[in-house]
GUDRENLUM-775069 format. One record per residue (C-alpha): residue number from 1; residue in three letters; x, y, z. Coordinates in Angstrom, 3 decimals, always signed. Example, Ala and Ser with C-alpha at 12.3 -4.5 7.8 and 13.67 -1.06 7.14 Angstrom:
<recs>
REC   i  aa       c1       c2       c3
REC   1 ALA  +12.300   -4.500   +7.800
REC   2 SER  +13.670   -1.060   +7.140
</recs>
This chain:
<recs>
REC   i  aa       c1       c2       c3
REC   1 MET  +88.837 +109.543 +104.172
REC   2 SER  +91.763 +107.140 +104.605
REC   3 ARG  +91.869 +103.977 +102.509
REC   4 LEU  +93.103 +101.977 +105.518
REC   5 ARG  +90.713  +99.158 +106.374
REC   6 ILE  +91.332  +99.633 +110.081
REC   7 LEU  +89.897 +103.140 +109.682
REC   8 GLY  +86.909 +101.966 +107.676
REC   9 GLY  +88.397 +102.410 +104.209
REC  10 PRO  +88.395  +99.966 +101.262
REC  11 GLY  +92.037  +98.991 +101.629
REC  12 PHE  +94.839  +99.053  +99.083
REC  13 TYR  +94.711  +95.503  +97.703
REC  14 PRO  +91.801  +93.118  +97.080
REC  15 GLY  +93.441  +89.937  +98.391
REC  16 ARG  +96.077  +88.707 +100.790
REC  17 ILE  +99.730  +89.570 +100.202
REC  18 GLN +101.824  +86.766 +101.640
REC  19 LEU +105.262  +87.268 +103.121
REC  20 CYS +106.987  +85.094 +100.549
REC  21 LYS +106.247  +82.900  +97.573
REC  22 PRO +109.006  +80.422  +96.730
REC  23 PRO +110.211  +80.001  +93.144
REC  24 LEU +109.069  +76.484  +92.252
REC  25 PRO +109.137  +74.489  +89.007
REC  26 GLU +106.183  +73.499  +86.894
REC  27 LEU +105.743  +69.727  +86.990
REC  28 SER +106.812  +69.573  +83.339
REC  29 ASN +110.209  +71.065  +84.308
REC  30 ILE +111.086  +68.075  +86.482
REC  31 THR +108.941  +65.240  +85.099
REC  32 GLU +111.794  +63.429  +83.347
REC  33 ARG +114.103  +63.429  +86.372
REC  34 LEU +111.280  +62.602  +88.776
REC  35 THR +110.088  +59.686  +86.613
REC  36 ALA +113.606  +58.297  +86.301
REC  37 THR +114.177  +58.504  +90.049
REC  38 LEU +110.879  +56.854  +90.961
REC  39 SER +111.434  +54.159  +88.345
REC  40 SER +114.898  +53.401  +89.707
REC  41 GLY +113.663  +52.986  +93.265
REC  42 ILE +116.712  +54.899  +94.492
REC  43 LEU +115.333  +57.715  +96.655
REC  44 THR +118.500  +58.592  +98.545
REC  45 LYS +122.237  +58.667  +97.848
REC  46 GLY +121.654  +58.628  +94.095
REC  47 THR +122.708  +60.482  +90.971
REC  48 GLU +120.463  +63.526  +91.484
REC  49 LEU +122.070  +64.521  +94.781
REC  50 ALA +125.551  +63.867  +93.380
REC  51 ALA +124.809  +66.124  +90.406
REC  52 PHE +123.274  +68.798  +92.645
REC  53 GLU +126.335  +68.825  +94.902
REC  54 ALA +128.646  +69.243  +91.907
REC  55 GLU +126.504  +72.081  +90.540
REC  56 VAL +126.409  +73.924  +93.881
REC  57 ALA +130.181  +73.573  +94.304
REC  58 ASP +130.709  +75.018  +90.828
REC  59 THR +128.211  +77.854  +91.349
REC  60 MET +129.594  +78.830  +94.754
REC  61 GLY +133.245  +78.454  +93.742
REC  62 VAL +134.122  +75.920  +96.463
REC  63 GLU +135.945  +72.612  +96.543
REC  64 PHE +133.281  +70.643  +98.406
REC  65 ALA +129.484  +70.863  +98.723
REC  66 PHE +127.202  +68.468 +100.593
REC  67 GLY +123.419  +68.342 +100.462
REC  68 VAL +121.951  +67.912 +103.947
REC  69 SER +118.494  +67.549 +105.435
REC  70 SER +118.454  +71.100 +106.842
REC  71 CYS +120.657  +74.108 +107.507
REC  72 THR +120.317  +73.401 +111.244
REC  73 VAL +121.676  +69.889 +110.786
REC  74 GLY +124.391  +71.334 +108.555
REC  75 LEU +125.559  +73.716 +111.291
REC  76 ALA +125.563  +70.928 +113.863
REC  77 LEU +127.601  +68.684 +111.538
REC  78 ILE +130.188  +71.391 +110.819
REC  79 LEU +130.650  +72.029 +114.525
REC  80 ALA +130.824  +68.310 +115.298
REC  81 ALA +133.391  +67.887 +112.517
REC  82 HIS +135.462  +70.660 +114.125
REC  83 LYS +135.580  +68.605 +117.326
REC  84 MET +136.276  +65.394 +115.434
REC  85 ALA +139.268  +66.974 +113.686
REC  86 ARG +140.749  +68.009 +117.042
REC  87 GLY +140.128  +64.686 +118.772
REC  88 VAL +137.600  +66.263 +121.162
REC  89 ARG +134.681  +64.075 +122.224
REC  90 LEU +131.257  +65.350 +121.171
REC  91 GLU +129.927  +65.461 +124.742
REC  92 LYS +132.723  +67.738 +125.972
REC  93 ARG +131.201  +71.205 +126.408
REC  94 GLU +133.071  +74.052 +124.732
REC  95 LYS +132.358  +77.757 +124.318
REC  96 ILE +131.335  +79.367 +121.061
REC  97 LEU +130.502  +82.952 +120.080
REC  98 VAL +127.060  +83.281 +118.482
REC  99 PRO +125.147  +86.384 +117.353
REC 100 SER +121.989  +87.123 +119.327
REC 101 PHE +120.158  +88.765 +116.415
REC 102 THR +119.708  +85.573 +114.400
REC 103 PHE +117.276  +82.707 +114.025
REC 104 LEU +117.178  +80.502 +117.104
REC 105 ALA +118.606  +77.491 +115.215
REC 106 THR +122.028  +79.158 +115.135
REC 107 ALA +122.237  +78.711 +118.888
REC 108 THR +120.375  +75.419 +119.237
REC 109 ALA +122.502  +73.708 +116.576
REC 110 SER +125.545  +74.748 +118.592
REC 111 MET +124.064  +73.232 +121.740
REC 112 TRP +123.363  +69.920 +120.007
REC 113 ALA +126.994  +69.787 +118.852
REC 114 GLY +128.255  +70.260 +122.412
REC 115 TYR +128.922  +74.006 +122.480
REC 116 ASP +127.620  +76.600 +124.931
REC 117 PRO +126.904  +79.924 +123.216
REC 118 ILE +128.195  +83.277 +124.389
REC 119 PHE +126.079  +85.850 +122.615
REC 120 VAL +127.503  +88.720 +120.573
REC 121 ASP +125.708  +92.015 +120.003
REC 122 SER +124.700  +93.494 +116.649
REC 123 ASP +125.632  +96.483 +114.533
REC 124 LEU +122.596  +98.790 +114.332
REC 125 ARG +123.483  +99.681 +110.728
REC 126 THR +124.296  +96.283 +109.205
REC 127 TYR +122.328  +94.027 +111.634
REC 128 ASN +125.256  +91.571 +111.600
REC 129 VAL +127.591  +91.072 +114.570
REC 130 ILE +129.376  +94.188 +115.763
REC 131 VAL +133.103  +93.474 +115.688
REC 132 SER +133.920  +95.558 +118.782
REC 133 ASP +131.655  +93.382 +120.968
REC 134 LEU +132.978  +90.206 +119.346
REC 135 GLU +136.558  +91.215 +120.153
REC 136 LYS +135.553  +92.207 +123.692
REC 137 LYS +134.028  +88.789 +124.319
REC 138 LEU +137.033  +87.057 +122.777
REC 139 ASP +139.274  +88.978 +125.192
REC 140 GLU +137.039  +88.121 +128.153
REC 141 ASN +137.005  +84.398 +127.295
REC 142 ASN +140.302  +82.739 +126.416
REC 143 ASP +138.704  +79.341 +125.774
REC 144 ILE +136.481  +80.083 +122.767
REC 145 SER +136.557  +77.160 +120.318
REC 146 ALA +134.746  +78.756 +117.358
REC 147 ILE +132.772  +81.768 +116.130
REC 148 ILE +129.503  +81.675 +114.191
REC 149 PHE +128.762  +84.510 +111.769
REC 150 THR +125.190  +84.870 +110.488
REC 151 HIS +124.405  +86.607 +107.191
REC 152 VAL +121.362  +88.433 +108.579
REC 153 PHE +118.712  +88.793 +105.838
REC 154 GLY +121.442  +87.827 +103.353
REC 155 SER +124.079  +90.487 +104.065
REC 156 PRO +127.830  +89.755 +103.989
REC 157 SER +128.729  +92.958 +105.900
REC 158 GLY +131.507  +92.360 +108.410
REC 159 ILE +132.869  +89.090 +107.024
REC 160 ASP +136.418  +90.345 +106.533
REC 161 GLN +136.610  +92.091 +109.913
REC 162 VAL +135.370  +89.002 +111.775
REC 163 LEU +137.743  +86.706 +109.878
REC 164 SER +140.616  +89.075 +110.699
REC 165 ALA +139.759  +89.158 +114.416
REC 166 ALA +139.476  +85.363 +114.473
REC 167 LYS +142.752  +84.834 +112.610
REC 168 LYS +144.678  +86.869 +115.193
REC 169 ARG +143.527  +84.389 +117.830
REC 170 ASP +143.630  +81.261 +115.665
REC 171 ILE +139.898  +80.631 +116.122
REC 172 PRO +137.852  +79.209 +113.223
REC 173 VAL +134.747  +80.949 +111.856
REC 174 VAL +131.670  +78.964 +110.841
REC 175 PHE +129.060  +80.713 +108.709
REC 176 ASP +125.347  +80.412 +109.242
REC 177 SER +124.510  +81.045 +105.602
REC 178 ALA +120.836  +80.182 +105.914
REC 179 HIS +120.149  +83.345 +103.877
REC 180 GLY +123.251  +82.866 +101.769
REC 181 PHE +122.127  +81.810  +98.297
REC 182 GLY +122.109  +84.998  +96.211
REC 183 ILE +124.707  +86.889  +98.256
REC 184 LEU +127.703  +88.414  +96.493
REC 185 HIS +130.683  +89.609  +98.537
REC 186 SER +133.097  +91.694  +96.477
REC 187 GLY +131.378  +90.233  +93.417
REC 188 LYS +131.678  +86.569  +94.435
REC 189 PRO +129.258  +84.138  +96.127
REC 190 VAL +129.791  +83.428  +99.810
REC 191 GLY +130.494  +79.885 +100.979
REC 192 SER +134.253  +79.654 +100.587
REC 193 GLN +135.139  +81.651 +103.701
REC 194 GLY +136.064  +80.210 +107.077
REC 195 LEU +135.888  +76.589 +108.174
REC 196 GLY +132.536  +75.929 +106.510
REC 197 SER +129.123  +77.376 +105.690
REC 198 SER +125.630  +75.971 +106.097
REC 199 PHE +122.865  +77.106 +103.716
REC 200 SER +119.099  +76.696 +103.998
REC 201 MET +116.644  +75.758 +101.247
REC 202 THR +113.328  +76.112 +103.084
REC 203 PRO +110.454  +77.836 +101.235
REC 204 THR +111.333  +81.417 +102.250
REC 205 LYS +114.779  +81.189 +100.639
REC 206 LEU +115.906  +82.192  +97.134
REC 207 LEU +116.782  +78.558  +96.453
REC 208 THR +114.305  +76.081  +97.843
REC 209 SER +113.793  +72.352  +97.715
REC 210 GLY +110.941  +72.318 +100.247
REC 211 GLU +113.269  +71.312 +103.062
REC 212 GLY +117.019  +70.845 +103.013
REC 213 GLY +120.310  +72.661 +103.060
REC 214 PHE +123.936  +72.629 +101.952
REC 215 ILE +127.338  +72.581 +103.577
REC 216 THR +130.190  +74.164 +101.629
REC 217 THR +133.873  +74.148 +102.524
REC 218 ASN +137.364  +74.333 +101.042
REC 219 ASP +138.809  +72.360 +103.973
REC 220 GLU +139.613  +68.786 +102.918
REC 221 GLN +139.591  +67.396 +106.473
REC 222 MET +136.224  +69.048 +107.099
REC 223 ALA +134.879  +67.446 +103.914
REC 224 LEU +136.121  +63.984 +104.939
REC 225 ASN +134.524  +64.331 +108.379
REC 226 ILE +131.220  +65.638 +106.994
REC 227 ARG +130.933  +62.570 +104.756
REC 228 ILE +131.196  +60.371 +107.868
REC 229 LEU +129.014  +62.473 +110.173
REC 230 ARG +126.209  +62.861 +107.593
REC 231 GLU +125.959  +59.033 +107.592
REC 232 TYR +125.358  +58.648 +111.346
REC 233 GLY +129.084  +58.942 +112.075
REC 234 THR +129.904  +55.433 +110.908
REC 235 LYS +132.761  +53.991 +108.926
REC 236 PRO +131.885  +53.612 +105.235
REC 237 GLY +130.228  +50.237 +104.732
REC 238 ALA +130.191  +49.337 +108.425
REC 239 HIS +127.893  +49.937 +111.393
REC 240 ASP +130.783  +51.083 +113.553
REC 241 THR +130.543  +54.558 +115.104
REC 242 VAL +133.678  +56.591 +114.510
REC 243 PHE +132.156  +59.764 +115.958
REC 244 PRO +128.509  +60.495 +116.839
REC 245 GLY +126.770  +61.796 +113.736
REC 246 LEU +123.280  +62.187 +112.331
REC 247 ASN +121.190  +61.057 +109.406
REC 248 GLY +121.818  +64.318 +107.576
REC 249 ARG +121.141  +63.203 +104.020
REC 250 MET +119.112  +65.069 +101.403
REC 251 SER +116.680  +62.918  +99.402
REC 252 GLU +116.775  +62.549  +95.632
REC 253 ILE +113.371  +64.241  +95.261
REC 254 HIS +114.514  +67.301  +97.217
REC 255 ALA +117.633  +67.380  +95.040
REC 256 ILE +115.517  +67.343  +91.856
REC 257 ILE +113.547  +70.399  +93.002
REC 258 GLY +116.732  +72.093  +94.165
REC 259 ARG +118.567  +71.515  +90.881
REC 260 TRP +115.850  +73.390  +89.009
REC 261 GLY +115.869  +76.129  +91.645
REC 262 LEU +119.616  +76.627  +91.327
REC 263 THR +119.066  +77.851  +87.765
REC 264 GLN +116.705  +80.539  +89.112
REC 265 VAL +118.784  +81.973  +91.996
REC 266 GLU +120.332  +84.827  +90.027
REC 267 LYS +116.946  +85.855  +88.627
REC 268 GLU +115.393  +85.761  +92.099
REC 269 ALA +118.254  +87.753  +93.655
REC 270 GLU +118.041  +90.446  +90.984
REC 271 ALA +114.255  +90.682  +91.362
REC 272 ARG +114.418  +91.015  +95.143
REC 273 ASN +117.076  +93.726  +94.929
REC 274 HIS +114.943  +95.524  +92.332
REC 275 PHE +111.862  +95.405  +94.562
REC 276 VAL +113.809  +96.612  +97.610
REC 277 LYS +114.867  +99.653  +95.590
REC 278 LYS +111.212 +100.215  +94.638
REC 279 TYR +110.170  +99.983  +98.273
REC 280 LYS +112.818 +102.509  +99.288
REC 281 ASP +111.858 +104.894  +96.490
REC 282 LYS +108.169 +104.799  +97.396
REC 283 LEU +108.888 +105.213 +101.121
REC 284 SER +111.544 +107.920 +100.723
REC 285 GLY +109.328 +110.659 +102.166
REC 286 VAL +108.321 +108.746 +105.307
REC 287 GLY +110.055 +109.690 +108.539
REC 288 GLY +111.256 +107.145 +111.057
REC 289 LEU +112.282 +104.372 +108.646
REC 290 SER +115.824 +103.079 +108.254
REC 291 TYR +117.289 +100.190 +106.299
REC 292 GLN +120.119  +97.676 +106.419
REC 293 CYS +123.392  +99.138 +105.147
REC 294 ILE +124.975  +97.099 +102.349
REC 295 ALA +128.431  +97.903 +100.958
REC 296 ASP +128.556  +99.133  +97.362
REC 297 ASP +130.589  +96.133  +96.193
REC 298 ASP +128.323  +93.610  +97.973
REC 299 ARG +124.894  +92.268  +97.089
REC 300 CYS +122.391  +91.271  +99.738
REC 301 SER +120.245  +88.265  +98.918
REC 302 TYR +117.342  +89.997 +100.678
REC 303 LYS +115.909  +86.795 +102.005
REC 304 ASP +114.043  +89.444 +103.997
REC 305 PHE +113.812  +93.215 +103.699
REC 306 GLY +114.323  +94.492 +107.239
REC 307 ILE +112.926  +97.947 +108.064
REC 308 ARG +113.611  +99.593 +111.422
REC 309 ILE +110.773 +101.668 +112.864
REC 310 ASP +111.682 +104.698 +114.969
REC 311 ALA +108.387 +105.091 +116.824
REC 312 GLU +108.943 +108.728 +117.739
REC 313 LYS +109.579 +109.824 +114.149
REC 314 PHE +107.219 +107.391 +112.426
REC 315 GLY +104.363 +108.008 +114.808
REC 316 LEU +103.615 +104.360 +115.620
REC 317 THR +105.571 +101.552 +117.212
REC 318 ARG +106.584  +98.528 +115.181
REC 319 ASP +103.913  +96.445 +116.897
REC 320 GLN +101.225  +99.046 +116.147
REC 321 LEU +102.263  +99.041 +112.488
REC 322 ILE +101.997  +95.238 +112.451
REC 323 LYS  +98.347  +95.546 +113.523
REC 324 VAL  +97.681  +97.984 +110.674
REC 325 MET  +99.329  +95.610 +108.173
REC 326 ASP  +97.330  +92.652 +109.537
REC 327 ALA  +94.104  +94.600 +109.006
REC 328 GLU  +95.156  +95.130 +105.373
REC 329 ASN  +95.758  +91.369 +104.995
REC 330 ILE  +99.479  +91.967 +104.451
REC 331 GLU +101.702  +89.333 +106.065
REC 332 CYS +104.787  +90.727 +107.816
REC 333 LYS +107.349  +89.241 +110.227
REC 334 THR +109.075  +90.670 +113.295
REC 335 TYR +112.472  +89.026 +112.781
REC 336 PHE +114.191  +88.273 +115.126
REC 337 TYR +111.923  +88.764 +118.106
REC 338 PRO +112.825  +88.151 +120.818
REC 339 PRO +116.621  +88.096 +120.376
REC 340 VAL +118.074  +84.679 +121.163
REC 341 HIS +120.028  +85.780 +124.243
REC 342 SER +116.699  +86.568 +125.929
REC 343 HIS +114.978  +83.278 +125.013
REC 344 GLU +113.784  +81.317 +128.029
REC 345 TYR +116.499  +78.666 +127.745
REC 346 PHE +119.383  +81.112 +127.290
REC 347 LYS +118.226  +84.007 +129.464
REC 348 SER +120.739  +85.238 +132.009
REC 349 ASP +119.794  +85.807 +135.645
REC 350 THR +121.551  +89.182 +135.619
REC 351 GLU +119.535  +92.333 +134.952
REC 352 GLU +122.159  +93.736 +132.575
REC 353 ASP +121.378  +93.218 +128.892
REC 354 SER +124.452  +91.640 +127.287
REC 355 CYS +123.272  +92.504 +123.757
REC 356 PRO +121.363  +95.819 +123.920
REC 357 ASN +121.597  +96.503 +120.173
REC 358 ALA +120.101  +93.102 +119.361
REC 359 THR +117.284  +93.844 +121.803
REC 360 ARG +116.644  +97.205 +120.174
REC 361 LEU +116.659  +95.735 +116.663
REC 362 SER +114.228  +93.021 +117.701
REC 363 HIS +111.749  +95.637 +118.951
REC 364 GLU +112.090  +97.899 +115.897
REC 365 MET +112.286  +95.438 +112.980
REC 366 ILE +109.510  +94.682 +110.541
REC 367 CYS +109.910  +92.628 +107.368
REC 368 PRO +107.218  +93.253 +104.724
REC 369 PRO +106.427  +90.857 +101.846
REC 370 LEU +109.282  +90.267  +99.414
REC 371 PHE +109.626  +87.657  +96.668
REC 372 GLY +110.743  +87.599  +93.073
REC 373 SER +107.286  +87.238  +91.533
REC 374 MET +105.714  +90.204  +93.337
REC 375 SER +103.588  +92.514  +91.215
REC 376 ASP +103.852  +96.297  +91.034
REC 377 ALA +100.353  +96.431  +92.525
REC 378 GLN +101.517  +94.446  +95.571
REC 379 ILE +104.586  +96.650  +96.090
REC 380 LYS +102.397  +99.733  +95.786
REC 381 ALA  +99.812  +98.356  +98.232
REC 382 VAL +102.404  +97.509 +100.906
REC 383 SER +104.140 +100.873 +100.516
REC 384 SER +100.852 +102.793 +100.500
REC 385 THR  +99.770 +101.082 +103.702
REC 386 ILE +102.988 +102.099 +105.476
REC 387 ILE +102.655 +105.667 +104.175
REC 388 ALA  +98.998 +105.871 +105.255
REC 389 ALA  +99.867 +104.483 +108.699
REC 390 HIS +102.453 +107.240 +109.117
REC 391 GLU +100.063 +109.951 +107.915
REC 392 ASN  +97.229 +108.755 +110.175
REC 393 ALA  +99.382 +107.882 +113.182
REC 394 GLU  +97.537 +110.046 +115.715
REC 395 LYS  +94.132 +108.691 +114.715
REC 396 LEU  +95.445 +105.118 +114.712
REC 397 LYS  +96.971 +105.402 +118.171
REC 398 GLU  +93.501 +106.112 +119.557
REC 399 ILE  +92.165 +102.747 +118.397
REC 400 LEU  +95.221 +100.480 +118.588
</recs>
């Protein structure tokens, strides 16, 4: 008899296995800083954020780092700063290349900054943008103002090729580094490449502060403009709009949590990479599974562990497997479904799919639980459920 609950078995784990559990401090780890901040009455633009920004800049090896209220706001501010530097008004619509296989905020942040996205297809091996389609769309559109590169699930694959293609055409690259903390590219953290990078610190990330993000850049003009745009776009000390900005500040309390988390990023990255290897080892005999390709000299942050399901070889579709995992009380995600180019707002009227690889990935991708404090029992339970689903595929198809 199968242990699968959906087939009447006892299951593989007694409780719920959540998708992610953020690394968070004990209250005693932050009591002193929290008490000092609350006693001072300074909850924004204080010493904690200033210290956090200096620590992130040092850790990431960049000249400038700015704490912001979210990665989405960070992307919008970078793109607005790009217009500001060129003397282009914010409301003037420009074209930008954006990956389709990404979180929707990559595209919506662009829209808020006055850019209309042209979507780029994905590499089926790396899940990041495929350079051949990026170059094709650059050739088809001679008025592209910028390119956004997303580190899908925390992979740096393709950075150098995209930067090279952009340099030939003198087009800046902005990095959606929402999954970026914990990445190593050729042994170094990302964040120094291109015009600027925007990082996320929401609870699914390796570094979290609850909400918030970071902008990093080595471009001095970008840094000057970000300082203005993060403060509504006003002149320092005056309520006089220089360029339309946002309230993009990070609070002192978020900075306190983030400062502790920064000391844990390396530990979390190593743990996630270790657990991904365990997953792969346990699932090595299962047909129809494939994984994101990461270069030998790179390290993925594994904000998520993306597994592609070949329904013919595995025996079940991705969506059927999701139902099996739900029955086992194992939380999984179908990132990124649907791909952004097919979202209601962005959908084209033409029948031709402009990003077929992104569409395919979105239908095949499942992300099982992954976080640094997972237990061996949880890894075994998730893996055993996938194995049992494969072995009982024919029986499962009758009831799903």
